[in-house]
C-alpha positions, 0 to 999 in steps of 0.5 A, spaced: 750 324 248 752 321 255 757 324 259 763 321 263 760 323 269 753 320 267 757 313 265 761 314 272 754 315 276 751 309 272 757 304 274 757 306 281 749 305 281 750 298 279 755 297 285 750 301 290 746 295 291 746 290 297 744 284 293 749 286 287 755 287 292 753 280 295 753 277 288 760 280 287 763 278 293 761 271 291 764 272 284 770 274 287 771 267 289 771 265 282 766 263 276 759 261 279 753 258 276 746 262 277 744 256 281 750 256 286 749 264 287 742 262 289 744 257 294 749 261 297 745 268 297 738 265 298 736 269 293 730 267 288 732 265 281 728 271 278 732 276 283 739 273 282 738 274 274 735 281 274 741 283 279 746 279 275 743 282 268 744 289 271 752 288 273 753 285 266 749 291 262 755 295 266 760 290 264 762 289 271 760 281 270 760 277 264 757 270 263 758 264 258 754 258 257 756 251 260 751 246 257 744 248 261 748 252 266 750 260 265 756 261 268 758 268 271 765 271 273 767 278 274 769 282 268 772 288 271 777 287 277 777 294 278 770 293 281 773 289 286 778 294 287 772 299 288 769 295 293 776 294 297 777 301 297 770 303 300 771 297 305 778 301 307 774 307 308 769 304 312 774 301 316 777 308 318 771 311 319 769 305 324 776 306 327 775 313 328 768 312 332 770 306 335 763 303 332 767 297 329 769 294 335 762 294 337 759 291 331 764 286 330 763 283 338 755 284 337 756 280 330 760 274 333 756 274 339 749 273 335 746 280 338 745 286 333 
């Protein structure tokens, strides 16, 4: 029998991937079709679908058919809240170390 800790780990594991975080960021702006997600993220269709499937299997996103298109949206707004909390924690770490200002200024000037 699966324990709560195991379920928590699987849910967080689904979020702990840069590609899936990118897709969730895109979906935070509202429902999108796979073709839009591919264009915005520059991912291949198979890669995009594979990551969306993982998010859907964890109940984080949901899909619906709209004619020939499959539309995706965030099903669990709590996932977006988790990402916001992680961002807040990272911000605090960056502020403590002074790293955030360096990263921000480098990204604006095009240097990394």
